[in-house]
N, C-alpha and C positions, 0 to 999 in steps of 0.2 A: 672255179670258172667265173668269168665275168660276162655278163650279157652285153651284146653289141647289137645295134640296129643296122639292118641292111636294106637298102632300097632296091626293089626289083621292078621290072617292067610289068605292065598289066597282063601281057600274054604269058609271062613266066608265072605270075600269081595264079592265073587261071589253070595253067598246066599243073602246078603244085596242088591246087585244090582238087583237080581231077585224079591225081596220082597220090593218094593219101599215104601209100606205103613208103614214100620217099621221106627219109629223115633229113630235112633241109639243113638243120644245124650240123649234124654229123657230116653231111656232104661238104659243107663249107669248111669245116675243120680239116677234113681229109685233104681237100684241094689246097688249103693254106699250108698244111704240113708238107705236101709235095713241092710247093713253091719255095718254102723255106729251105728244104733239103737241096733243091736245085741251085738256089742262090748261094747257099753256104759252100757247095761243091765248086762254085765258080771262083771262089776266093783263093788267092795265093797265100799259103801258110808257111810258117817257119817253126822249127822245133830244135832245141839245143840238146845235144847228147854229150856225156862225158867220154872223152877218148883217152889216148895215151898221154896223160898229164895236161890235156887241154880240152877246151870245149869245141865241139864240132857241130856246125849248123847243118840241118837237113831241111830242104825246101820242097814243098809240094806246090808245083806250078800248075795253075788252071789250064785246061786245054783250050780255053777261049780267050787267052790273052797273048799279047806280044811278048815273046820270051826275052828279048833284049831289054825291053822296058822293065820286066819283072826282075831281071838280074840286076839292073841299075838300082831298083828299089831295095832289093836284098842287100846290096853293098851299102846303101845308106843306113839300113837298119843295123847291120853288123858293125859298121863304124860307130854308130850312136851307142851301141851296146858296149863296145870296147872302150869308148870314151866316158862311159858311166852316165850317159844322158837318159838311158832307159834301163830298167831292170827286167830280166827275164829269168824264169825258173827253168831248171833242167827238166827235160821230159814233159814239157807243157807246150801245147800247140797254140800259136799266136797268129792272128790275121795281120799280114804285113800292112795293109791299109790303115788299120787301127793304130799300129805302132808308129807309122809315119805321121798320123794326126797328133799323136802324143809327143813326138819329137818336135813338130811344128809349134805346139802350144808351149813347149818348154824353151822355145827359142833356139832349137838345134839348127845346125847348118844343113839345109836341104837345098841342093843345087837345082 
């Protein structure tokens, strides 16, 4: 674990001093875990599976996104994969946004 410094308001400090049973560090870690889980679940992901002699993409689209926009992103990623611009392992989950950044850094065609 790495120590981090957190600034809190005076009223929060007073409340924590009055409620010594509260594990402030543990509380912050728990809330951060919840935020990370929530944000990770909002991402659209892609996974490749081996099918009948070909690779089949499976997509997990976030409930908080525009589906048409996500499908367009998916098409860009699949085309980049087919053209060899990016490598993806079978049965491994990938974040589509990260793949698009990787394609952009490599000079791939992103419309």
